[in-house]
C-alpha positions in Angstrom: -37.1 -19.2 11.4 -38.6 -18.1 15.0 -40.3 -15.3 13.5 -42.8 -16.6 11.7 -43.5 -18.2 15.3 -45.5 -16.4 18.6 -43.1 -15.6 21.6 -43.1 -18.3 23.7 -42.6 -21.4 21.0 -39.3 -21.2 20.0 -37.6 -23.5 17.1 -34.5 -25.5 17.0 -32.4 -27.3 13.8 -30.7 -29.7 16.5 -30.3 -31.1 19.5 -28.0 -29.3 21.1 -29.2 -26.0 20.2 -32.7 -26.4 22.0 -30.5 -27.6 25.3 -29.3 -24.2 24.6 -33.0 -22.6 24.2 -34.5 -24.5 27.4 -31.4 -23.1 29.5 -32.8 -20.2 28.2 -36.0 -19.1 28.6 -36.5 -23.0 31.1 -40.1 -24.1 28.8 -42.9 -25.5 30.7 -42.8 -27.8 27.7 -40.9 -29.1 24.6 -41.8 -31.5 21.2 -38.7 -32.5 20.1 -38.3 -34.7 17.8 -36.8 -37.9 17.2 -34.7 -38.1 14.6 -32.9 -34.3 15.1 -29.3 -34.2 14.3 -26.6 -34.0 17.4 -28.3 -35.2 19.8 -32.0 -36.4 19.0 -35.5 -35.8 20.8 -34.5 -38.5 23.2 -30.8 -37.6 24.2 -31.9 -33.9 24.0 -34.6 -33.8 26.9 -32.3 -36.3 28.8 -29.9 -33.5 28.7 -31.9 -30.3 29.7 -33.8 -32.4 32.3 -30.0 -32.8 34.4 -29.5 -28.7 34.2 -29.9 -26.9 36.7 -33.7 -25.2 38.1 
């Protein structure tokens, strides 16, 4: 799935994966779907903000 996107972009299938990728790549911005499975975008964003830099 990521192969079709430019290098700085990443796609995930669920909120937990989004948090994991955010820890790895430390993005400046993230666009999250409010209807993602496992954790919705709001929950994923809240948890990502709690991750130490």
